[in-house]
C-alpha positions in Angstrom: -12.8 48.0 -15.5 -9.7 47.3 -17.4 -9.8 43.5 -18.9 -6.5 42.8 -17.6 -7.8 43.1 -13.9 -10.8 40.9 -14.9 -8.6 38.4 -16.2 -6.4 38.4 -13.1 -9.1 38.0 -11.1 -10.5 34.9 -13.3 -7.0 33.6 -12.7 -6.9 34.0 -8.9 -10.3 32.4 -8.7 -9.7 29.5 -10.9 -5.9 28.3 -10.8 -5.8 29.9 -7.9 -3.3 32.1 -7.5 -2.3 32.4 -3.5 -4.3 35.7 -2.4 -0.9 37.6 -1.3 0.3 37.1 -5.2 -2.9 37.9 -6.6 -3.0 41.1 -4.4 0.7 42.1 -5.5 -0.2 41.6 -9.1 -3.5 43.8 -8.7 -1.5 46.4 -7.3 0.9 46.4 -10.1 -2.2 46.7 -12.5 -3.8 49.6 -10.6 -0.6 51.6 -9.7 -0.6 51.0 -6.1 -1.6 48.6 -3.1 -4.1 51.7 -2.2 -5.9 51.5 -5.8 -6.2 47.6 -5.4 -7.8 48.0 -2.2 -10.2 50.1 -3.6 -11.0 48.0 -6.6 -11.0 44.6 -4.8 -14.5 44.9 -3.4 -15.7 45.7 -6.8 -14.2 42.2 -8.0 -15.5 40.2 -5.1 -18.9 38.9 -4.4 -21.4 40.8 -2.2 -23.8 38.2 -0.6 -26.0 41.1 0.6 -27.7 41.1 -3.0 -28.1 37.8 -3.0 -31.9 37.6 -2.3 -33.8 38.4 -5.9 -36.5 35.9 -4.6 -36.6 36.1 -0.6 -37.0 32.8 1.5 -40.2 34.2 2.8 -41.6 34.5 -0.4 -45.8 33.5 -0.5 -45.0 31.3 -3.6 -42.3 29.0 -2.5 -41.1 26.5 0.5 -37.4 25.8 1.3 -35.6 23.5 3.5 -32.5 21.8 4.1 -32.3 18.4 3.3 -29.9 15.5 3.1 -29.7 12.4 0.9 -27.3 9.4 0.4 -24.1 10.2 -1.6 -20.9 8.0 -2.6 -20.1 7.0 0.7 -21.2 10.1 2.6 -24.1 12.2 3.3 -25.1 14.8 1.0 -26.6 18.0 2.0 -28.5 20.1 0.0 -31.0 23.1 -0.2 -34.5 22.6 -1.6 -36.8 25.2 -2.6 -40.3 24.4 -4.4 -43.8 25.8 -5.3 -46.6 25.6 -2.5 -48.9 24.1 -4.5 -49.8 20.7 -4.4 -49.3 19.6 -8.1 -46.5 17.7 -9.5 -43.5 19.5 -10.8 -40.4 19.1 -12.9 -37.1 18.9 -10.7 -33.8 20.9 -11.4 -30.5 20.4 -9.7 -28.8 23.7 -9.3 -25.1 23.5 -9.3 -22.7 25.7 -7.6 -19.6 27.2 -8.9 -16.1 26.5 -7.2 -17.5 28.5 -4.1 -19.8 25.9 -3.0 -23.4 26.5 -1.9 -23.4 29.7 -0.9 -26.4 32.7 -0.7 -26.3 33.5 -4.2 -26.8 29.7 -5.2 -29.5 29.2 -2.9 -31.1 32.5 -4.6 -31.0 30.7 -7.6 -32.6 27.7 -6.5 -35.4 29.8 -5.2 -35.5 31.5 -8.7 -36.0 28.1 -10.4 -38.6 27.2 -7.8 -40.6 30.6 -8.4 -40.5 29.6 -11.9 -42.4 26.4 -11.2 -40.0 23.7 -10.6 -38.7 21.7 -7.6 -35.0 23.0 -7.3 -32.4 20.8 -5.1 -28.9 22.9 -4.7 -26.4 20.0 -3.5 -23.3 21.0 -1.4 -20.4 19.5 -3.2 -18.5 20.2 0.1 -20.7 17.9 2.5 -18.3 15.4 2.9 -16.1 17.8 5.0 -18.9 19.3 6.8 -20.2 21.7 4.2 -19.0 25.0 2.2 -17.0 27.1 4.5 -17.7 30.9 4.7 -14.0 31.6 3.6 -14.4 31.7 -0.3 -10.6 31.0 -0.5 -11.2 27.9 1.4 -13.9 26.8 -0.4 -12.0 26.7 -3.5 -9.3 25.0 -2.1 -11.6 22.3 -1.0 -13.6 22.0 -4.3 -9.8 21.5 -5.8 -9.6 18.6 -3.6 -12.5 16.7 -4.6 -12.7 13.3 -5.8 -13.9 14.0 -9.4 -15.6 10.2 -9.9 -17.2 10.4 -6.3 -18.4 14.2 -6.7 -20.0 13.1 -9.9 -22.0 10.3 -8.4 -23.1 12.6 -5.6 -24.8 15.0 -8.1 -26.2 12.1 -10.2 -27.8 11.0 -6.8 -28.7 14.3 -6.4 -30.8 13.8 -9.7 -32.5 10.6 -8.4 -33.2 12.1 -5.0 -35.0 15.2 -6.5 -36.7 13.2 -9.2 -38.1 10.8 -6.8 -39.5 13.6 -4.2 -43.4 13.3 -4.0 -43.7 16.9 -5.5 -41.9 15.7 -8.8 -43.3 14.6 -12.0 -40.2 12.5 -12.6 -38.8 14.6 -15.2 -35.6 16.3 -14.4 -33.0 19.1 -15.5 -30.0 20.5 -14.1 -28.4 24.2 -14.3 -24.7 24.5 -13.4 -22.6 28.0 -13.1 -18.8 27.8 -14.0 -17.6 24.6 -12.1 -20.9 23.8 -12.0 -21.6 24.2 -15.8 -18.9 21.7 -16.0 -20.8 19.1 -14.1 -23.9 20.1 -15.5 -22.3 18.7 -19.0 -20.9 15.6 -17.1 -24.5 15.0 -15.7 -25.8 15.2 -19.4 -23.0 12.7 -20.4 -23.6 10.3 -17.6 -27.4 10.4 -16.9 -29.4 8.8 -19.7 -32.4 9.8 -17.8 -31.8 13.3 -18.0 -34.1 15.5 -19.7 -32.5 18.9 -20.0 -28.7 20.1 -19.1 -28.2 23.9 -19.0 -24.4 24.8 -18.6 -23.2 28.5 -17.9 -19.7 28.9 -19.0 -18.6 25.6 -17.8 -15.8 23.5 -19.0 -16.7 21.1 -21.9 -16.8 17.4 -21.8 -14.4 15.1 -23.5 -15.7 15.0 -27.4 -15.8 11.1 -27.5 -18.4 11.3 -24.4 -20.6 13.5 -26.2 -22.6 10.7 -28.2 -23.7 9.6 -24.6 -26.0 12.5 -24.2 -29.8 11.9 -24.4 -30.7 15.2 -22.7 -31.3 18.5 -24.5 -28.4 20.8 -23.7 -28.3 24.6 -23.7 -24.9 26.3 -23.4 -24.2 29.9 -22.2 -21.2 31.7 -22.7 -19.7 35.3 -22.2 -17.8 36.5 -25.3 -15.0 37.8 -23.2 -14.3 34.6 -21.4 -11.4 33.1 -23.6 -10.3 30.5 -21.1 -13.6 28.4 -20.9 -14.5 29.6 -24.7 -11.4 27.8 -26.1 -13.5 24.4 -26.0 -16.5 25.8 -27.6 -15.8 24.6 -31.3 -14.8 20.9 -30.3 -17.9 20.5 -28.1 -20.2 22.0 -30.8 -19.0 19.8 -33.6 -19.2 16.7 -31.3 -23.0 17.8 -30.5 -23.5 18.3 -34.5 -22.0 15.0 -35.4 -24.0 13.0 -32.4 -27.0 14.5 -33.5 -27.7 16.1 -30.0 -30.5 18.5 -29.8 -28.7 21.8 -28.4 -28.7 25.6 -28.2 -25.5 27.4 -27.7 -25.4 31.3 -27.1 -22.5 33.4 -26.8 -23.3 36.9 -25.3 -20.8 39.2 -26.6 -19.2 41.8 -24.3 -20.2 39.3 -21.2 -17.6 38.2 -18.8 -17.1 34.6 -17.3 -19.7 34.6 -14.2 -21.9 37.1 -16.0 -25.1 35.4 -14.6 -23.9 36.0 -10.9 -25.6 39.4 -9.7 -23.3 39.3 -6.5 -20.2 39.8 -8.5 -20.4 43.7 -9.6 -18.0 43.8 -12.2 -18.7 40.7 -14.2 -22.5 40.6 -13.9 -24.1 41.7 -17.2 -27.8 42.2 -16.4 -28.9 42.0 -20.1 -27.1 38.8 -20.9 -28.0 37.3 -17.4 -31.8 38.2 -18.1 -31.9 36.6 -21.4 -30.0 33.6 -20.4 -32.3 32.9 -17.5 -35.4 33.2 -19.9 -33.8 30.7 -22.1 -33.1 28.5 -19.3 -36.5 28.6 -18.1 -38.2 28.2 -21.4 -36.2 25.0 -22.1 -37.0 23.6 -18.6 -41.0 24.3 -19.2 -40.6 22.8 -22.9 -38.8 19.7 -21.5 -38.9 19.2 -17.6 -42.8 20.1 -17.1 
């Protein structure tokens, strides 16, 4: 697909553009409104594909949970191994679409790999993630940054204190959640591992606060997010932070999201996920 179309969709989902303006510009790029409406389903996510690990998988248990947030009750989705052992804990942080079927499936993948996974819903304070993605993105944009950060810090404490947890914690986030993963690394000195997929980088002056192992994944074609890589990497090196940084050539922003057909890159996603789980097994337990 034409990179200009991919870039327009990225602008729509991250500025965001109003849907009417996005469709108008898409029609201009594709040549007609009919062509735009044909391309549109290839750009938008399809949650029918969001079940790499089904909820009924014999090896895991899933449940909806709540935990205390900053003045609100946070909602979350927990997936964990069925066994009676102690496991490392991982907070799974959603994109700017909120807690949706895809992110719940990612949490199940984490559980299948042998960890207790918590996927919090950043929109808990307004009743939870709406089914309409435009509404979800709009509500995400209205969140109080400091309170939202605290809600995810509380999530790390909650999942790390569960009876199944060995007390070690990690986090993995995607896009908006990748930025949050970087913020958790900066703001939680007890965090053991932080993995950020194509997430906005933290302020350089804050990087020295990081105590966790850091792993960063970027799509080579993701010009918007990748602008911040050099400064972040320099700050990590200057602070002596143990980190890994991977750029997947030819991959788009959101390359890990297998419900987004035009941006999903199976080879990059598989390799990035293998590296993520390897880090968690080394550091979280």
